[in-house]
N, C-alpha and C positions, 0 to 999 in steps of 0.2 A: 504494499499499500504507500503510495507516494505522499509527499509532505501535504499537498493540497487536499488529497482525499482524506487523510486522517484528520486535518483541522475542519474539513466540512462535515465529516462524520461526527465530530465532537459537538460542534455548534448545533447542527441538525438534531442530534439525539437529545440534548438539552432542551431545545424548542419543542420537540414532540413529546417530551416528558411533561412539560408544563400543560401542553394542549391536552394530553391524555388524561391527567388528573382532573383538570376542568370538565372534560368530556364525560368522564366517569360520574362525577357529581351531578351534572346537567342532565345525564340520561339514565340515571338509576331508576328501577322500576318505581313508578308513581305510588304513593300511598293511597289508601281508600279515600275517596273524595269525602270531604268534610263539608257539611251544610249546616245550616242553622237548625235543621231538624234533628241531626244526628250528631251534632258537635258534642264532644264529651264535656262534662263539667270541668272547670279549671281545678277543681279540688277532686277530680275522680281518682280512683285508684285506692285499694286498700292499704292499711299500713304495712310497712315491712314486717317480716316475722324473723326474729333473730334465730341463730342455730342454737342447739342444747348447750353449747360451749359458752355462750355469752349469758343467756338467761333462759329460763323456761319459755317456750313459746306460748303466746297468748292469742286467744281468738280474737278476731277483728271485730270492733263494734259494728253494729248496723248501719246500713246508709241512712243519713239524717238529711239529705238535702243541702244543695249549695247555692241558694239564691243570695244575692248580694246583701250582706248585713250592714250593720253599723260601721262606719269608717273614719279612719283618722288620716289626715293629710299632713305630712312633715315636710317642713321647708327649712334646710340649712343654707349656708352659703355655697355648697357644692352639690347638694342632692334635693330631689323633690320625691318622697316617697309616699305611698298608699298602702295603709294597713287595713285589713277587712277583719271584722269580728268573727266571721264564718272561718273557723280554722285558724284564725291568727296568723294568716299568711301575709307575706309581703307581696302584693299584688302588682305594683307598679314601682318602677325607680328610674328616674330620670337623671342623668349626668348634666348639670346646668352648663358647664364650661365646655361641653362637646356638642356637635351638630351632626345630624344625619348626613350621610353621604349623598343621598339622591335629593333630598329638599334641605337646602341649607339653612333655611329660615326656621327649622323645626329643631327643638332640643333632642338629643340623642336619648332614646329610651332603651334601657337594658332589659328590665323586667316589665312584662306587660300581661295582661289578661285577656287578649283576643281569644274568643272561644276556639277558633281555628287553629291559632299558633300561639299558645300561651307559653310563658316562661316565668316560673314563681319560685320563690323561696318558702320553704315549708318545714314545720317542725311539729312535734307531738311527743306523747308517752306511750310506750307500748304497756298493755296490761288491762286487765278487766276494770272497767269502770274509770278509765283514766282518759284525759282529753287527747285526741289525736288531730290531725290537720283536718278533720271533718267534723269537729265538735264547735259548738257556738260559745264564744266568750262575751263577757261583758266589757264593753268600751265606750268611753265617752267621746261621740262623735265630734269632729271639728277639725280645726287647722292649728297645729302645734308648730310654732315657728321659733327658731333659735334666736333669742333676743340679743341686743346689742350688749356686749360685755359678758354673755353667759358663754360657758365652754362646751355646754351640751344641753340636749333636750331629750326627755323620756316620755314614752308612750306606754302606759300600763293596761294590761288586759287581764281579766279575772275570770276563773272558772270554778265553780262549786258543786260538790255533790253532797246534799244534805243526808242522803242515805248513808253513805260510807265516812262522811266528815273530812273528806280530803278536799283541799283547796289548793289551787294551782295559780300562781301570779307569774305571768310573763311580761317582761318589760324590755322593750326596744329602746337602746341608747344610741343616740346620734351625736356625734362629736364635731366641733367646728374644724373646717378644713380637712376633713377626713372621709375617705370611702369605706372606713372600717365601722360597722354597726354591731354593737354587742347585743346580744340576746340573752337576758338574765333570766332564769327560771327558778322560782321559790316554790316549793311543794311542802305544805303543812298537813301533817297527819293528826287530825283531831278525833280520829275514829278509833275503833277497838282492835282492829287487825294490821299486821305490817304490810308494807306497801314496797313493792319491787318498783325500783327507779331504773327505768330503761328508756332515756330519751332518745330521739332520733331527729336528725336535721337532714333535708334533702333538697334537691332541685328537680323541678318537673318542667319539660321543655319538649317542644316539637323538634323534630331532627332537620328542618329545612336550614337553609343558610341565612345568615343575618341578612337584613336589609341593606341594599347598597354593594353586596358582594360582587365583585368582578368575575365574569365568565374565564378571563385568561388568567387569573392569579388565584390558584389553588391555595387555601389555608385551612387548617383544621378547625372542625366545629364539633365539640362533643365532650363527654365527661373525661376526667383525668384524675388520677389518684397518686397519693405521694405518701411513701414510708421510708423510714431510714434504711430498711433492708433492700427494697426494690426501686427506691427512688421514683423518678416521674414516670408514670405509667398511662398513656393515652389509650382510650377505648372508643371505638367507632361505634355509632348507632346500629350499623349492620350487624357488627358482632354480637351486641346485645340481643338484636331480633332473632339471630340464629342460634343464640345460647353459647357463643364461642368466645365471650369476653373473657380475657385473661388478665387479672390484677391480683395483688395480694388482698385477701379476703379479711384477714385478722391481724391486729398488730395492737401496741400500746401507744402509738405515736402516729403522726401524719395528718392527712386533711383530704377533702374531697372537693373537686371543683368541676365547672363547666366552661369550657374555653371557647373564644370565638376570636375573629381577627380584631386585635388591639384591646380586647376587653376579657376581664375573667371575673367570675363569682365563685368564692370558695368558703366553705365551712371550715373552720379552723380551731378544733377542740385543742384545749390547752392541757399540760401535764401528761401524765404516763396512764391516763385512765384507759382500760381496756375498751377496744372498740372494734367494730365488725363493719366492712364496706360492702356495698351492694349496688347493683345497676339492674332495672328492670324495663322491659317492654310492657307498656299499658295499654296498647292498642291505639287505633286512631292516629298513628304516627306520633304518639306521645312516649316519652320515656322519663325515667326518674332515676337518679343516681344520689346516694346519701351515705351517712354513717350512723350507726347505732352505738350508743355509748352505755357501759354498765357501772351505774352510779351507786350501786349496793342497794340495801333494804333500809326502808324508813320505819322504825318502830313507832307504835302509837304515842302520841304527844310530842314527837320529834318534828323537826323541819330541817330542810337542806336547801342551799341554794347553789346552783351551778351556772356558769356563764361561757357561752361559745361565741366568739367573735365571727362575724360575716364581712368578709372583704368583697366589695361589689364595685369595680371600678375600672379604670385604665391599666394596661400593662406597662406602667411606667417603672422602670428598672428599680429606682431607689424606694418606690412605695412598696413593690413586691418584696424587695429584700428586708424591709423593716416589719413586713406583716407577719411572715412565718418562714421557717427554714424550708428552702427548696421552692417557695411559691414563685421565685423568680424564673423558674425553669417553665413555667406556663408561657412565658415569652419564648417560644419555641423556635430555635434555630436548626432543628434537625441534627444530622450526623456532624455538621461543621460548628455546632456549639462551642468547642474549645478554642476555634479560631475566631468565631463571631463575636465573642465576649470582649477580647482586647480590641477589636476593630471599633465595636460600639463605645467602649471607654474612650478610645482616641477621638472618635467623632464627637462625643459629648464635651470633651475638653476643648476641643477646637470650637464648637459652637458656643461653649461659655466665654471663649475669648472673643470671638467675632460678633456674636449675637444674632445669628442667622444661619438657619439649617441649611439653606441653599449653598451659602458660601462655604460652610463646614463640609459639605459633600464634595465640592470643587477642590477644596485644599486637601482634604483627606485623599481623593483620588490622585491627585499630583504627587503627595508624599508616598503613596503606595507605589506610584509608578517610578519615582526615583530608587525607593528601596529594591524595586526588581529591576532596575536599570541594566545591571550586568547580564541577568539572564535573558531580558527581552533583546538586548543588543546583540547577543550570541545567536539568537534564533532569527533575528532580522537579517543579520549578516549572512547566515546560511541561505536564507531564502532569497537575499539579492543575488548571491552566486548562482543560484538555480534559475533566477529569472534571466541572468546573463547568458546562461547555456540554453534557454528555450528555443532560440532558432536553430541550434545544433541538434538538440533533442527532436525538434520536428523534422529535421532533415533525415535523421536516422529512422524516423518512422515511415517517411516515404521511401527510404532505402530498403528496408526490410518487410515493408507491407504488412501482411497478416502473420508472418513468421515471428511470433511473440518470444519464442526462445531465443533466437539470434537477437532480436531487439533489445532484450533485457540483458543478454551478454554483453552487447556493444554499449548499452547504457552503463552497466557496472564498470566497464573498462574506462569509459570516460569519466565517471566520478573518481575512479582510482587515480587517472592521470591528473586531473585537476584538483584532486586532494579535497573533494567535496562530499560531505555525509549528506545523503538526501533526507534524511530523517533529522539532521542537526537543527532545523527550525521548529520540530515538533517538541522536543523533550523540554526545552526551556519554557515554551508556552504551557505545555501540560503542567508544570510545576506551578506555574502562576493562577491556573484556572480555580483551584480551590480558594485561593484568597479572594478573587473577584466574585465567586459564587457565594461566599460568606458575606461579603459586602452587600451582595444583592439580598440576601435575606434579612441582614440587619436593617436595611432601608425599607424593607417590606414590613418588618415587624414593629418598626420605631412609632409607636404611638404619640411620642413627644412632637413628631412633625405633623400630626393630624391639625389641619386649621392653620399651618405655619406657612406664611408666604416666603416667596425668595425675592422677585422683583418683577415690577410691571404687571403683566397680566397673569402671572402665576400667584395666586392667593393661597393655595393649598398645595403643599409638596405631595400629599398622599392621594390627591385626585388627579384625573387625566388633565392633560392640557386642553382647556377649552377651545383653543384655536388651532390646535394640532400644529404649532410651530416648532415645538421641540422634537416630535415624532419625525416631521420632515427634514430637519437638520440632522436628526440621527440617521435617517436613510441616506441622505447626501454623503455624510462622512463614512457609511458603510460602503457605499459604492466606490468612493475614492480609496478606500482601504482595499477593496477587491482589486482595483486596478493597479495598485502597487506590488500586489502579490504576483508571483510567477503564473501565468495562465496554463492551466490543465491542458494536455495534448488531445485529451478526449473531448470532442465538441459537446456531447451531453453534460459532461462534469462543469465545462466552461459555461453552459447556459444555466446550470443550477446554481452555479457561484454568483451569476449575475441576478438570478430570481431571488435568492436569499435576502439580500438587502431590502428588496420590495415587500417580501413577505413578512420581514422584520418591522418594516416601517407601518405596516397595517396592524400587526400584532401590538405594537408598542403606542398605538393610539389609544388603546384601553387601558395602558400601564399607568401607575402613579408617575406624576411628573418629576419627582425625586428621582426615581429610577432612570427614567429617561435622561435626566440631566447627568447623572453618573456616567451612562453609557456614552453619552456625547462627549464628555471631557476624557474618558478613556479613549475613545475613537481618535479625538484630535491629538492627544498625546502619541498614540500608537502611529498615527499618519506622520507626524513631525519626525519622530524618531525613525521610522522606515524610510521616509524620503532622504533624511541625512544619510543614512547608511546605505542605501541604494546609490546615491550620488557619490559616495565615498569609494564604493566598489566599482562603479562604472568608470570613474576619473582616475582612481589610484591603482586599481587592479592590473595585473600584468595581462597583455593581450591573449585572448583565449587560443590555444593550439588549434590549428587547422586540420588536424587529423580528426577523421571521424571515428 
């Protein structure tokens, strides 16, 4: 395989991988149609049943109906939340500093109770005559605002069972300038029988892609679990549906989350409480993922308080690292994570200095090019020598026609005479590819750039260029780059090499402008370096031998 064919194969394969992942998501078998008549209740689904090793299984309470009950609307400086007395669910959560990708004038909504596509945070207690996410709590309806000077605002919910004497108080605690919501549960046993405390915390969500997701950019949406032993474990909705989900089920540490592009919601139990993780298909394209905790037995006359934080917000590196061990892995860079983390660190440092993510992308790309200059120079020099030999290689092809054995032998003798390694341009480029793919995933995952402008018409580096200027420039630079490379002798390969920049231009129309900006800068630097080296080889190289 010659130099051009290998490079073409690498580029084309990477492009096909992106398109294939997107096609798989787009054309997966559709779920049963959901209509107003058959839409599942947003609180549907029986409570989870723990294994014998955690606590004794308890029968699920009977269906109680899930019409909207009394509601509390909470407003802080960064969140607007809606809590319903039916189940004590967190039914809606808006992140006030973020906007929807499709409709920029609308606040971004993470949790919502759309009957066809719900996404809720739920909790409850397992056991006979204890409240689950299907029980009705007492709640004082109204708006709870974080007042000036206050550090937090609380929303209390109460459930009582006169027959057993058990009282459960759930309190949501919202803090200033924080995406972390604490759920404090206080259980009071005024009865005569001991009560097993087995609380659970879960997310219920549809399996569809988030609003504004791009067909050309595949990002993971689904549950993810973390334990010290198994670390970060992603689980697809398809695996849950087929009963093939693999993750650590029991531990005394870790958390459960639901991940989507740029955002994550995670229940973060603290301490070394014994816990069990689960993921279930509920039907109607709904899934739940959660954790069950073993809080022991509450004797008559006793009470116990346990608190589990809920992080629901952007995948901002510093916030994730501060929230819980391993939560920063929700910002998934795939197999290139060890390389991507230092790249993001450098990008963030540059942005802190220059104050603009667009210029930070340009500066980082230049620095990476300088760091890899010796490798790329060796590759371009080899390619320049190959380009210089192109007329002679074409003559050999005309001489030997279809006798490929003699043609390859003659080419090998020419390479040996001219001291050229035909693969010399490939290996330096191959070494650089992981670096630039890691940078690609860093730019794709960086929620810090969401809504961040560059200059002029680019008002959001995570959104496509509204006027297609950057993709067109990228296409032009790609064509120039192809022109500087030695042309393949195979006419079909030559045509494909010229078609690729056009195909890339069309694909990049849908890419975030920050990614396209990076690609343009990389192309311009590569073209400049390659042109200088080509010039040096043409002007300073020895005249090629006339021997065929």
